[in-house]
N, C-alpha and C positions, 0 to 999 in steps of 0.2 A: 587649422589654419595658420598663417603667416600673416602677422598684422600690418599692410602695407600704409605707410603716409602717403598720401596723394598731393593735398598741398602743400607750401612751404611751412616748415616748422625752425623757427631759427632761437639757439641759445646761444648768450653772447657769455663770454668768462667774464666780464666786471662792467657794472654799468657806471661806475665813474673811476676816472682814476685822476693822481694830482701830481704834476710835473712841475719841475722849475724850468724858467726862460733859459735857452741855452742848452737843454739835453740834448745832448745828441743819439742816433740811433734808437727812438724810444718805440715801443709797443702800443698804440694809442687804442686799439681794439682787434679784437678776435670774435669772429662768431662762425658758429656750426648749424650749418643746413641741412635738413633732409626734406625729401620732396620727390615727386615724381620728374624726371627727366621729360625736357632742358631745362636747366634752372638758369635762371638770369640773376646774378648776385653782386650787388653794386656796393660802393660806400660812397655815404654824402655827407657835404658839411654844411649847414643851415641851409639845406634843400640842393644844395648845386652838386651835383657831379664828382666825384673825385678823380682825376685820370692819374697814371702814374707819370711823372715827373723828376724832374731835379727836388723836388719837395719830399714827394711822399713815394713809398715803396706798396707796393700791393702782390700780397703772396696769396699763392693758392693751394690749398693740400687739400688730397681727395684720400679717404680712407678705404681699407678693404669694407667695412660695415656700410658703406655708402655715404658717409657723410662728407658733406662738402666744407670746406675750413676756408674763411678769407680774412686774412691777417691784414691791417692796416699801419705800416711804420712811418713814421716822420722821421726824416733826416738830421734836423735839428729845430728845437721849439722855440717858437716866435711869437708874441702878445697876441699878433692877429689870428692864433693857430689855436685857443681857448674856446671852448663852444660846445655846443652838440652836434656829433657823429652819430650819422644812422647806418645801419645795416639794414640793406632790403632784399628781398626774394623773391621772386615771381618765377611763375609757371602757370601752363593752363588751366589750373586750379585754381589760382588765386595770387594775392601777395599778404606780405608779413614783415612788419618793418620793427627794427629795435634799437633801441637808441644807448650812445654811451656819453656822459659828460665830465668833458675834459678841463679842469680845473686848474689855476694856479697855485702850486705847492708855498707855502712860508717857508722859506728860509732860515734854521733857527740859527743864532750865533752860537759858537762854542764857545767854554769858556778862555782859552786860548786866546781868539780871536776878540774875546772882549775886553781882557786884559793889554793884549796890543791896543786895541782903541783908546785904551786911557793913557796909556803910556804916552801914543802918539799925540793925544791932546795935548798932557803935560810938557812934552818936549815943543810942540807948536802954539802951546799958552791958547789952546781952542777951550770954548766954554760951552 
């Protein structure tokens, strides 16, 4: 007998991501959902529903194994975009949610940039 998943079951690719401000076309999250149809799958940020617009792109992928994947892409990362994102799946048998935390990446200065900054300070007499 085949084991069938009735209520939604969600797996996410990663629970936490770090991204720099200004980063373009970044995959915030990807959730894989199984469960009895019809499935309603949404993404939210801080409890507010995300709809596709000039900031966000939502991608729907359905595999032969009947797994529904929903990707959430951001076109350009801004300060207000950091925080908690939630993938939610609902059907007649219940609701499941999984979170992805988007954190600000710390930019590390390269050795060349560091030397350049020192040269600038000497030239402009900056202390």
